[in-house]
GUMARKE-510085 format. One record per residue (C-alpha): residue in one letter; x, y, z; residue number from 1. Coordinates in steps of 0.001 Angstrom, whole numbers, plus 500000, padded with zeros to 6 digits. Layout:
BEGIN
+------+--------+--------+--------+-----+
! code !     c1 !     c2 !     c3 ! pos !
+------+--------+--------+--------+-----+
!    A !      X !      Y !      Z ! NUM !
...
+------+--------+--------+--------+-----+
This chain:
BEGIN
+------+--------+--------+--------+-----+
! code !     c1 !     c2 !     c3 ! pos !
+------+--------+--------+--------+-----+
!    M ! 482624 ! 468588 ! 515808 !   1 !
!    I ! 483935 ! 470916 ! 513112 !   2 !
!    K ! 484773 ! 469493 ! 509731 !   3 !
!    L ! 487912 ! 470617 ! 507933 !   4 !
!    F ! 487249 ! 472187 ! 504553 !   5 !
!    L ! 490430 ! 471616 ! 502517 !   6 !
!    T ! 490920 ! 472279 ! 498820 !   7 !
!    K ! 494162 ! 472424 ! 496872 !   8 !
!    V ! 495005 ! 475023 ! 494240 !   9 !
!    V ! 498139 ! 475081 ! 492067 !  10 !
!    R ! 499262 ! 478572 ! 491146 !  11 !
!    K ! 502277 ! 480722 ! 490372 !  12 !
!    M ! 503144 ! 483439 ! 492855 !  13 !
!    I ! 504879 ! 486764 ! 492350 !  14 !
!    K ! 506597 ! 488182 ! 495425 !  15 !
!    T ! 508771 ! 491242 ! 495970 !  16 !
!    H ! 511826 ! 491433 ! 498224 !  17 !
!    K ! 513150 ! 494892 ! 499103 !  18 !
!    V ! 516925 ! 494807 ! 499635 !  19 !
!    K ! 519434 ! 497528 ! 500450 !  20 !
!    I ! 522165 ! 497836 ! 497828 !  21 !
!    Y ! 525685 ! 499258 ! 497990 !  22 !
!    P ! 526769 ! 500697 ! 494626 !  23 !
!    N ! 530300 ! 502016 ! 494183 !  24 !
!    A ! 531031 ! 505620 ! 493172 !  25 !
!    T ! 530775 ! 504851 ! 489438 !  26 !
!    M ! 527418 ! 503107 ! 489745 !  27 !
!    I ! 526054 ! 505836 ! 492028 !  28 !
!    K ! 526563 ! 508278 ! 489159 !  29 !
!    E ! 524841 ! 505867 ! 486766 !  30 !
!    L ! 521911 ! 505409 ! 489166 !  31 !
!    E ! 521486 ! 509178 ! 489493 !  32 !
!    R ! 521472 ! 509486 ! 485694 !  33 !
!    L ! 518805 ! 506799 ! 485465 !  34 !
!    F ! 516698 ! 508530 ! 488127 !  35 !
!    D ! 516809 ! 511758 ! 486118 !  36 !
!    Y ! 516136 ! 509897 ! 482878 !  37 !
!    R ! 513074 ! 508165 ! 484284 !  38 !
!    R ! 511668 ! 511512 ! 485466 !  39 !
!    F ! 512426 ! 513083 ! 482065 !  40 !
!    V ! 510679 ! 510252 ! 480193 !  41 !
!    W ! 507635 ! 510383 ! 482492 !  42 !
!    N ! 507220 ! 514136 ! 482025 !  43 !
!    K ! 507791 ! 513927 ! 478262 !  44 !
!    G ! 505378 ! 511017 ! 477964 !  45 !
!    L ! 502735 ! 512851 ! 480001 !  46 !
!    E ! 503118 ! 515907 ! 477754 !  47 !
!    V ! 502700 ! 513798 ! 474596 !  48 !
!    W ! 499750 ! 511931 ! 476135 !  49 !
!    Q ! 497915 ! 515168 ! 476909 !  50 !
!    E ! 498622 ! 516586 ! 473432 !  51 !
!    M ! 497236 ! 513445 ! 471782 !  52 !
!    Y ! 494162 ! 513523 ! 473979 !  53 !
!    E ! 493471 ! 517209 ! 473225 !  54 !
!    E ! 493889 ! 516535 ! 469500 !  55 !
!    S ! 491425 ! 513637 ! 469651 !  56 !
!    Q ! 488895 ! 515884 ! 471395 !  57 !
!    L ! 489296 ! 518696 ! 468858 !  58 !
!    M ! 489015 ! 516330 ! 465894 !  59 !
!    S ! 486251 ! 514262 ! 467554 !  60 !
!    D ! 488130 ! 511156 ! 466498 !  61 !
!    K ! 488490 ! 508404 ! 469089 !  62 !
!    H ! 491173 ! 506719 ! 466952 !  63 !
!    L ! 493517 ! 509584 ! 467839 !  64 !
!    K ! 493259 ! 508915 ! 471556 !  65 !
!    P ! 496583 ! 508143 ! 473219 !  66 !
!    N ! 497645 ! 504755 ! 474494 !  67 !
!    E ! 500830 ! 503157 ! 475747 !  68 !
!    R ! 502044 ! 502017 ! 472329 !  69 !
!    K ! 501465 ! 505352 ! 470565 !  70 !
!    V ! 503205 ! 507418 ! 473228 !  71 !
!    R ! 506103 ! 504970 ! 473544 !  72 !
!    D ! 506663 ! 504846 ! 469770 !  73 !
!    E ! 506720 ! 508634 ! 469507 !  74 !
!    L ! 509259 ! 508976 ! 472320 !  75 !
!    V ! 511459 ! 506275 ! 470763 !  76 !
!    R ! 511234 ! 507960 ! 467362 !  77 !
!    D ! 512299 ! 511330 ! 468839 !  78 !
!    K ! 515167 ! 510004 ! 470991 !  79 !
!    A ! 518202 ! 512279 ! 471229 !  80 !
!    D ! 521776 ! 510987 ! 470968 !  81 !
!    W ! 522379 ! 511176 ! 474728 !  82 !
!    Q ! 519409 ! 508884 ! 475391 !  83 !
!    Y ! 521148 ! 505950 ! 473684 !  84 !
!    Q ! 523688 ! 505964 ! 476528 !  85 !
!    L ! 520915 ! 504971 ! 478963 !  86 !
!    S ! 518782 ! 501847 ! 479316 !  87 !
!    A ! 515937 ! 501609 ! 476804 !  88 !
!    R ! 513935 ! 499555 ! 479302 !  89 !
!    V ! 513719 ! 502534 ! 481660 !  90 !
!    L ! 511855 ! 504453 ! 478934 !  91 !
!    Q ! 509487 ! 501614 ! 478077 !  92 !
!    L ! 508619 ! 500766 ! 481679 !  93 !
!    A ! 508116 ! 504445 ! 482577 !  94 !
!    I ! 505528 ! 504758 ! 479780 !  95 !
!    K ! 503943 ! 501500 ! 480917 !  96 !
!    D ! 503608 ! 502928 ! 484434 !  97 !
!    L ! 502161 ! 506139 ! 482980 !  98 !
!    A ! 499520 ! 504185 ! 481045 !  99 !
!    Q ! 498644 ! 502257 ! 484207 ! 100 !
!    A ! 498320 ! 505547 ! 486111 ! 101 !
!    W ! 495796 ! 506806 ! 483541 ! 102 !
!    N ! 493872 ! 503518 ! 483686 ! 103 !
!    N ! 493710 ! 503789 ! 487473 ! 104 !
!    F ! 492534 ! 507396 ! 487247 ! 105 !
!    F ! 489612 ! 506460 ! 484965 ! 106 !
!    N ! 488795 ! 503241 ! 486843 ! 107 !
!    P ! 485438 ! 503699 ! 488658 ! 108 !
!    N ! 486581 ! 501200 ! 491290 ! 109 !
!    M ! 489511 ! 503485 ! 492215 ! 110 !
!    P ! 487811 ! 506856 ! 492864 ! 111 !
!    N ! 490651 ! 508137 ! 495049 ! 112 !
!    H ! 493395 ! 507689 ! 492470 ! 113 !
!    R ! 494773 ! 511051 ! 491378 ! 114 !
!    R ! 495350 ! 512265 ! 487840 ! 115 !
!    P ! 498962 ! 511687 ! 486661 ! 116 !
!    R ! 501073 ! 514774 ! 487300 ! 117 !
!    F ! 504439 ! 516082 ! 486180 ! 118 !
!    K ! 507323 ! 515122 ! 488455 ! 119 !
!    S ! 509466 ! 517829 ! 490036 ! 120 !
!    K ! 513228 ! 517380 ! 490255 ! 121 !
!    K ! 513229 ! 518688 ! 493829 ! 122 !
!    R ! 510146 ! 517006 ! 495251 ! 123 !
!    S ! 509620 ! 513706 ! 493443 ! 124 !
!    F ! 510948 ! 510361 ! 494678 ! 125 !
!    K ! 513995 ! 509115 ! 492821 ! 126 !
!    S ! 513365 ! 505723 ! 491244 ! 127 !
!    F ! 513522 ! 503730 ! 488029 ! 128 !
!    A ! 512626 ! 500207 ! 486932 ! 129 !
!    T ! 514080 ! 497638 ! 484559 ! 130 !
!    D ! 513132 ! 494098 ! 483561 ! 131 !
!    R ! 516566 ! 493147 ! 482207 ! 132 !
!    A ! 518499 ! 493001 ! 485478 ! 133 !
!    K ! 520066 ! 489768 ! 486757 ! 134 !
!    I ! 521454 ! 488324 ! 489980 ! 135 !
!    I ! 524988 ! 487145 ! 489250 ! 136 !
!    A ! 527085 ! 485591 ! 492014 ! 137 !
!    G ! 524922 ! 487215 ! 494677 ! 138 !
!    K ! 525184 ! 490693 ! 493124 ! 139 !
!    L ! 522742 ! 492808 ! 491133 ! 140 !
!    R ! 523706 ! 493371 ! 487505 ! 141 !
!    L ! 521720 ! 496107 ! 485759 ! 142 !
!    D ! 521309 ! 496037 ! 481993 ! 143 !
!    K ! 524208 ! 497856 ! 480363 ! 144 !
!    P ! 523494 ! 500088 ! 477331 ! 145 !
!    R ! 525560 ! 499348 ! 474220 ! 146 !
!    E ! 527105 ! 502822 ! 474049 ! 147 !
!    V ! 528516 ! 502609 ! 477587 ! 148 !
!    G ! 532185 ! 501640 ! 477896 ! 149 !
!    S ! 533744 ! 499159 ! 480295 ! 150 !
!    S ! 532974 ! 501192 ! 483434 ! 151 !
!    W ! 530017 ! 499117 ! 484582 ! 152 !
!    F ! 529966 ! 497163 ! 487842 ! 153 !
!    D ! 527747 ! 494700 ! 489647 ! 154 !
!    I ! 526075 ! 496060 ! 492801 ! 155 !
!    R ! 526438 ! 494339 ! 496156 ! 156 !
!    L ! 523214 ! 493275 ! 497897 ! 157 !
!    A ! 522744 ! 493460 ! 501670 ! 158 !
!    E ! 521235 ! 489949 ! 501598 ! 159 !
!    T ! 520382 ! 487247 ! 499113 ! 160 !
!    P ! 516788 ! 487182 ! 497787 ! 161 !
!    R ! 514409 ! 485302 ! 500076 ! 162 !
!    W ! 512733 ! 483445 ! 497230 ! 163 !
!    K ! 514060 ! 481493 ! 494283 ! 164 !
!    G ! 512529 ! 481961 ! 490876 ! 165 !
!    E ! 512614 ! 484133 ! 487777 ! 166 !
!    L ! 513561 ! 487780 ! 488351 ! 167 !
!    K ! 510817 ! 489678 ! 486510 ! 168 !
!    R ! 511502 ! 493299 ! 487445 ! 169 !
!    V ! 513823 ! 495422 ! 489582 ! 170 !
!    T ! 512883 ! 498854 ! 490930 ! 171 !
!    V ! 515727 ! 500928 ! 492364 ! 172 !
!    K ! 514903 ! 503755 ! 494794 ! 173 !
!    L ! 516829 ! 506337 ! 496776 ! 174 !
!    E ! 515630 ! 506586 ! 500378 ! 175 !
!    A ! 516791 ! 508541 ! 503423 ! 176 !
!    D ! 519542 ! 506079 ! 504342 ! 177 !
!    G ! 520707 ! 504868 ! 500948 ! 178 !
!    Y ! 519729 ! 502921 ! 497835 ! 179 !
!    Y ! 517243 ! 500039 ! 497753 ! 180 !
!    A ! 516213 ! 497526 ! 495107 ! 181 !
!    S ! 512783 ! 495885 ! 495049 ! 182 !
!    L ! 513225 ! 492472 ! 493428 ! 183 !
!    T ! 510022 ! 491127 ! 491871 ! 184 !
!    I ! 510342 ! 487342 ! 491613 ! 185 !
!    E ! 508003 ! 484863 ! 489957 ! 186 !
!    M ! 508128 ! 481688 ! 492003 ! 187 !
!    P ! 507530 ! 478194 ! 490629 ! 188 !
!    E ! 504098 ! 476642 ! 490889 ! 189 !
!    V ! 503156 ! 475825 ! 494462 ! 190 !
!    V ! 500248 ! 473970 ! 496015 ! 191 !
!    V ! 498158 ! 476128 ! 498321 ! 192 !
!    E ! 495811 ! 474436 ! 500785 ! 193 !
!    H ! 492564 ! 476217 ! 501520 ! 194 !
!    N ! 491740 ! 475530 ! 505160 ! 195 !
!    Q ! 488375 ! 477035 ! 506043 ! 196 !
!    S ! 487939 ! 475389 ! 509431 ! 197 !
!    K ! 488502 ! 478534 ! 511541 ! 198 !
!    A ! 487137 ! 482042 ! 511177 ! 199 !
!    T ! 487655 ! 485418 ! 512807 ! 200 !
!    G ! 486782 ! 489063 ! 512318 ! 201 !
!    V ! 488960 ! 492172 ! 512586 ! 202 !
!    D ! 487536 ! 495534 ! 513639 ! 203 !
!    A ! 489644 ! 498558 ! 512664 ! 204 !
!    N ! 489908 ! 501441 ! 515113 ! 205 !
!    I ! 492116 ! 504500 ! 515399 ! 206 !
!    G ! 495408 ! 503251 ! 516798 ! 207 !
!    R ! 494430 ! 499580 ! 517145 ! 208 !
!    F ! 492805 ! 496507 ! 515621 ! 209 !
!    V ! 490488 ! 494260 ! 517635 ! 210 !
!    Y ! 490146 ! 490592 ! 516685 ! 211 !
!    Q ! 489159 ! 487242 ! 518188 ! 212 !
!    D ! 491386 ! 484232 ! 518788 ! 213 !
!    D ! 491145 ! 481040 ! 520858 ! 214 !
!    D ! 491755 ! 482987 ! 524077 ! 215 !
!    G ! 489044 ! 485581 ! 523445 ! 216 !
!    Y ! 489146 ! 489126 ! 522100 ! 217 !
!    Q ! 492583 ! 490661 ! 521554 ! 218 !
!    T ! 493930 ! 494108 ! 520654 ! 219 !
!    Q ! 496795 ! 494901 ! 518282 ! 220 !
!    A ! 498137 ! 498441 ! 518733 ! 221 !
!    T ! 499259 ! 500331 ! 515611 ! 222 !
!    L ! 500300 ! 503582 ! 517307 ! 223 !
!    P ! 502549 ! 502596 ! 520252 ! 224 !
!    N ! 504060 ! 505271 ! 522508 ! 225 !
!    G ! 507427 ! 505172 ! 520747 ! 226 !
!    L ! 505710 ! 505960 ! 517454 ! 227 !
!    L ! 503825 ! 508904 ! 518939 ! 228 !
!    K ! 507158 ! 510394 ! 520068 ! 229 !
!    L ! 508460 ! 510095 ! 516511 ! 230 !
!    Y ! 505369 ! 511908 ! 515220 ! 231 !
!    E ! 506094 ! 514716 ! 517724 ! 232 !
!    R ! 509583 ! 514979 ! 516273 ! 233 !
!    V ! 508091 ! 515105 ! 512755 ! 234 !
!    T ! 505886 ! 518034 ! 513796 ! 235 !
!    F ! 508922 ! 519820 ! 515267 ! 236 !
!    Y ! 510958 ! 519464 ! 512061 ! 237 !
!    Q ! 508004 ! 520500 ! 509895 ! 238 !
!    R ! 507604 ! 523707 ! 511891 ! 239 !
!    Q ! 511324 ! 524458 ! 511588 ! 240 !
!    L ! 511207 ! 524067 ! 507800 ! 241 !
!    A ! 508034 ! 526134 ! 507502 ! 242 !
!    R ! 509565 ! 528948 ! 509573 ! 243 !
!    K ! 512657 ! 529037 ! 507340 ! 244 !
!    R ! 510474 ! 529263 ! 504220 ! 245 !
!    V ! 508497 ! 532170 ! 505723 ! 246 !
!    E ! 511549 ! 534078 ! 506971 ! 247 !
!    N ! 513468 ! 533781 ! 503693 ! 248 !
!    P ! 511054 ! 532753 ! 500911 ! 249 !
!    K ! 513467 ! 533479 ! 498024 ! 250 !
!    N ! 516577 ! 531770 ! 499383 ! 251 !
!    Y ! 515553 ! 529352 ! 502112 ! 252 !
!    N ! 517252 ! 526251 ! 500709 ! 253 !
!    S ! 520387 ! 526517 ! 502873 ! 254 !
!    K ! 522609 ! 523713 ! 504210 ! 255 !
!    Q ! 520817 ! 523889 ! 507546 ! 256 !
!    Y ! 517473 ! 523603 ! 505745 ! 257 !
!    Q ! 518703 ! 520507 ! 503863 ! 258 !
!    T ! 520006 ! 518989 ! 507116 ! 259 !
!    T ! 516639 ! 519471 ! 508829 ! 260 !
!    R ! 514855 ! 518061 ! 505802 ! 261 !
!    A ! 517108 ! 514974 ! 505881 ! 262 !
!    K ! 516244 ! 514474 ! 509565 ! 263 !
!    L ! 512551 ! 514718 ! 508700 ! 264 !
!    K ! 512953 ! 512076 ! 505981 ! 265 !
!    R ! 514713 ! 509727 ! 508393 ! 266 !
!    C ! 511856 ! 510156 ! 510893 ! 267 !
!    Y ! 509298 ! 509281 ! 508233 ! 268 !
!    Q ! 511390 ! 506270 ! 507254 ! 269 !
!    R ! 511558 ! 504996 ! 510848 ! 270 !
!    I ! 507802 ! 505449 ! 511241 ! 271 !
!    A ! 507092 ! 503565 ! 508017 ! 272 !
!    R ! 509374 ! 500697 ! 509067 ! 273 !
!    I ! 507913 ! 500399 ! 512571 ! 274 !
!    Q ! 504329 ! 500397 ! 511321 ! 275 !
!    G ! 505218 ! 498113 ! 508428 ! 276 !
!    D ! 506767 ! 495640 ! 510861 ! 277 !
!    I ! 503683 ! 495750 ! 513114 ! 278 !
!    L ! 501279 ! 495204 ! 510211 ! 279 !
!    N ! 503422 ! 492479 ! 508632 ! 280 !
!    K ! 503558 ! 490457 ! 511827 ! 281 !
!    F ! 499865 ! 490970 ! 512605 ! 282 !
!    T ! 498581 ! 490112 ! 509119 ! 283 !
!    G ! 500982 ! 487159 ! 508926 ! 284 !
!    K ! 499605 ! 485779 ! 512182 ! 285 !
!    L ! 496012 ! 486132 ! 510975 ! 286 !
!    V ! 496490 ! 484308 ! 507663 ! 287 !
!    A ! 498558 ! 481600 ! 509368 ! 288 !
!    N ! 495881 ! 480770 ! 511960 ! 289 !
!    Y ! 492551 ! 481344 ! 510192 ! 290 !
!    G ! 490971 ! 480123 ! 506970 ! 291 !
!    V ! 488161 ! 482700 ! 506824 ! 292 !
!    I ! 488708 ! 486312 ! 507872 ! 293 !
!    G ! 486163 ! 489122 ! 507828 ! 294 !
!    I ! 487384 ! 492744 ! 507673 ! 295 !
!    E ! 485810 ! 496131 ! 507092 ! 296 !
!    N ! 485886 ! 497942 ! 503770 ! 297 !
!    L ! 486263 ! 501446 ! 505169 ! 298 !
!    D ! 485757 ! 504614 ! 503132 ! 299 !
!    C ! 488873 ! 506302 ! 504481 ! 300 !
!    Q ! 488598 ! 509375 ! 502248 ! 301 !
!    R ! 485104 ! 510177 ! 503496 ! 302 !
!    M ! 486153 ! 509542 ! 507097 ! 303 !
!    K ! 489034 ! 512016 ! 506719 ! 304 !
!    I ! 486525 ! 514822 ! 506176 ! 305 !
!    N ! 486415 ! 515000 ! 509965 ! 306 !
!    K ! 489411 ! 517294 ! 510603 ! 307 !
!    H ! 489773 ! 516118 ! 514198 ! 308 !
!    L ! 490252 ! 512499 ! 513078 ! 309 !
!    A ! 491964 ! 512873 ! 509686 ! 310 !
!    K ! 495555 ! 512753 ! 510944 ! 311 !
!    N ! 495034 ! 509748 ! 513231 ! 312 !
!    L ! 493036 ! 507947 ! 510534 ! 313 !
!    H ! 495954 ! 508347 ! 508147 ! 314 !
!    R ! 498435 ! 507140 ! 510766 ! 315 !
!    S ! 496331 ! 504063 ! 511577 ! 316 !
!    M ! 497024 ! 502724 ! 508057 ! 317 !
!    F ! 493667 ! 501070 ! 507377 ! 318 !
!    G ! 494328 ! 501027 ! 503630 ! 319 !
!    K ! 497726 ! 499353 ! 503973 ! 320 !
!    F ! 496251 ! 496756 ! 506329 ! 321 !
!    Q ! 493575 ! 495851 ! 503783 ! 322 !
!    L ! 496146 ! 495642 ! 500972 ! 323 !
!    M ! 498429 ! 493361 ! 503022 ! 324 !
!    M ! 495522 ! 491124 ! 503954 ! 325 !
!    Q ! 494518 ! 490757 ! 500301 ! 326 !
!    Y ! 497862 ! 489562 ! 498969 ! 327 !
!    K ! 498797 ! 487484 ! 502030 ! 328 !
!    A ! 495419 ! 485749 ! 501983 ! 329 !
!    A ! 496023 ! 484891 ! 498324 ! 330 !
!    W ! 499471 ! 483480 ! 499192 ! 331 !
!    Q ! 498162 ! 481285 ! 501997 ! 332 !
!    G ! 494896 ! 480198 ! 500400 ! 333 !
!    V ! 492815 ! 482059 ! 502981 ! 334 !
!    T ! 489307 ! 483324 ! 502201 ! 335 !
!    L ! 489266 ! 487059 ! 502917 ! 336 !
!    V ! 485804 ! 488621 ! 503084 ! 337 !
!    C ! 485554 ! 492422 ! 502916 ! 338 !
!    A ! 482223 ! 493460 ! 504391 ! 339 !
!    D ! 480064 ! 495768 ! 502324 ! 340 !
!    R ! 480941 ! 499411 ! 502970 ! 341 !
!    F ! 477451 ! 500001 ! 504356 ! 342 !
!    F ! 477392 ! 496914 ! 506578 ! 343 !
!    P ! 476495 ! 498256 ! 510081 ! 344 !
!    S ! 479029 ! 496242 ! 512099 ! 345 !
!    T ! 478927 ! 498813 ! 514912 ! 346 !
!    Q ! 475143 ! 499288 ! 515030 ! 347 !
!    R ! 474090 ! 495646 ! 514575 ! 348 !
!    C ! 473502 ! 493357 ! 517556 ! 349 !
!    S ! 475596 ! 490208 ! 517133 ! 350 !
!    N ! 473155 ! 488315 ! 519369 ! 351 !
!    C ! 469760 ! 488984 ! 517757 ! 352 !
!    G ! 470594 ! 490915 ! 514563 ! 353 !
!    H ! 468759 ! 494123 ! 515515 ! 354 !
!    I ! 470231 ! 497229 ! 513834 ! 355 !
!    K ! 470128 ! 500535 ! 515669 ! 356 !
!    A ! 468838 ! 503547 ! 513770 ! 357 !
!    G ! 468027 ! 507209 ! 514350 ! 358 !
!    V ! 468481 ! 508456 ! 517913 ! 359 !
!    D ! 469363 ! 504934 ! 519073 ! 360 !
!    K ! 472625 ! 504861 ! 517063 ! 361 !
!    I ! 476018 ! 504705 ! 518756 ! 362 !
!    T ! 478232 ! 507702 ! 517956 ! 363 !
!    L ! 481809 ! 508585 ! 518871 ! 364 !
!    N ! 480345 ! 510136 ! 522020 ! 365 !
!    G ! 478123 ! 507171 ! 522844 ! 366 !
!    N ! 474361 ! 507564 ! 522920 ! 367 !
!    R ! 472911 ! 510620 ! 524632 ! 368 !
!    K ! 469338 ! 509316 ! 524707 ! 369 !
!    H ! 470169 ! 506109 ! 526586 ! 370 !
!    G ! 473220 ! 507435 ! 528449 ! 371 !
!    T ! 475671 ! 504834 ! 527130 ! 372 !
!    K ! 479370 ! 505507 ! 526521 ! 373 !
!    H ! 481109 ! 505229 ! 523154 ! 374 !
!    H ! 482705 ! 501854 ! 523961 ! 375 !
!    E ! 479479 ! 500253 ! 525224 ! 376 !
!    Y ! 476994 ! 498309 ! 523133 ! 377 !
!    V ! 473534 ! 497699 ! 524588 ! 378 !
!    C ! 470833 ! 496124 ! 522426 ! 379 !
!    Y ! 467451 ! 497722 ! 523099 ! 380 !
!    E ! 465637 ! 494695 ! 521660 ! 381 !
!    C ! 467141 ! 491670 ! 523448 ! 382 !
!    G ! 469111 ! 493389 ! 526226 ! 383 !
!    F ! 472460 ! 492037 ! 525029 ! 384 !
!    E ! 475450 ! 493975 ! 526402 ! 385 !
!    A ! 479022 ! 493899 ! 525108 ! 386 !
!    D ! 482042 ! 496010 ! 524319 ! 387 !
!    R ! 481372 ! 497984 ! 521158 ! 388 !
!    D ! 484494 ! 496735 ! 519322 ! 389 !
!    E ! 483976 ! 493120 ! 520395 ! 390 !
!    N ! 480396 ! 493248 ! 519126 ! 391 !
!    A ! 481706 ! 494578 ! 515780 ! 392 !
!    V ! 484271 ! 491759 ! 515594 ! 393 !
!    E ! 481528 ! 489177 ! 516124 ! 394 !
!    N ! 479395 ! 490803 ! 513413 ! 395 !
!    L ! 482290 ! 490758 ! 510915 ! 396 !
!    K ! 483002 ! 487143 ! 511760 ! 397 !
!    Q ! 479359 ! 486182 ! 511192 ! 398 !
!    Y ! 479335 ! 488148 ! 507920 ! 399 !
!    A ! 482403 ! 486242 ! 506686 ! 400 !
!    I ! 481006 ! 482850 ! 507714 ! 401 !
!    N ! 477658 ! 483543 ! 506055 ! 402 !
!    S ! 479439 ! 484644 ! 502871 ! 403 !
!    V ! 481337 ! 481340 ! 502712 ! 404 !
!    W ! 478856 ! 478775 ! 504039 ! 405 !
!    G ! 475521 ! 480590 ! 503821 ! 406 !
!    Q ! 472928 ! 481298 ! 506470 ! 407 !
!    A ! 471776 ! 477705 ! 506748 ! 408 !
!    S ! 475083 ! 476113 ! 507716 ! 409 !
!    V ! 477012 ! 478410 ! 510012 ! 410 !
!    P ! 479444 ! 476418 ! 512153 ! 411 !
!    T ! 480322 ! 477669 ! 515602 ! 412 !
!    I ! 484039 ! 478248 ! 515205 ! 413 !
!    G ! 486330 ! 480688 ! 516884 ! 414 !
+------+--------+--------+--------+-----+
């Protein structure tokens, strides 16, 4: 009989609810001004940051190195008159985001994070953030600068926020079908129960995830047929835009070009929503039913070196799956175990522990020496046979269990 391992933890939670908003004509103009202002501040802050850094290198003085406070103070000191007509919080949060971008770039645990770059007016996403917004009578009220007159209106929300708590930050974005606000809410303290009585593993593959539940091994598709048709449409629109740029490189930005580009954006938006819905439901089901979950820590950047697999690897959204699992596991009190990047979940026998090496390894084409196919796993030590993905799931499950309970006390749970 399996014992239930329950512990209680009291913690505050921060959750974000993305809501469509409907600003009137006056507020649309204000939002566009704030988008431009945020881009201006980012670019100006990045310029000042680089100048400070170069000066510190020339003078060999580490005290001259830039940081968030120095850059912010210089931008505030050099503010022009027109800037006082816009929210001061947009400036301060933009510089805070810039400092975080530099920290991520120099963080050894984030090797794939790119160096902060200047934002183009034509190509960059339109967004800004503020921490002074409020929800008044079911509407979003942005912080109003002192120099602005009476022409300031609350913005209607498509739905009320899902969670009640303190509104910490609001990020407004322009997407293909309108304006959206991401409401970051700090919820009151809640009691989270850690239930570690059931465990499973999840094996990530191109276009699907394989996992184990009470009924056996299951498959969750991430690239259904409807999504593949949308990707075909994306390729069609991309070729149309590329042809227009080649035929008329100096003046290609016509109304027809903008129309095609808008269609492309809507396709990308539909794809993101479909895949986001699939991943949300799948990850939600996992954390609701299991207390210990083992997943792979894949090196996606290295895997994308293979040009034949790069596009499908990107579309399979391994990174987003891992990110969702991390924050949802924290919400639900679930123990999420990311296997070591070099853990041989595919090559290891889940029955006896033998690890294949050299010419015995399974490749994407199977094993030529032994004549096995890519989806077959045959252990050459104990004779165990299984589906390759199911064997990997069992290995990840065992890895997670051993990480929580240790080798000596592994319960047989499914």
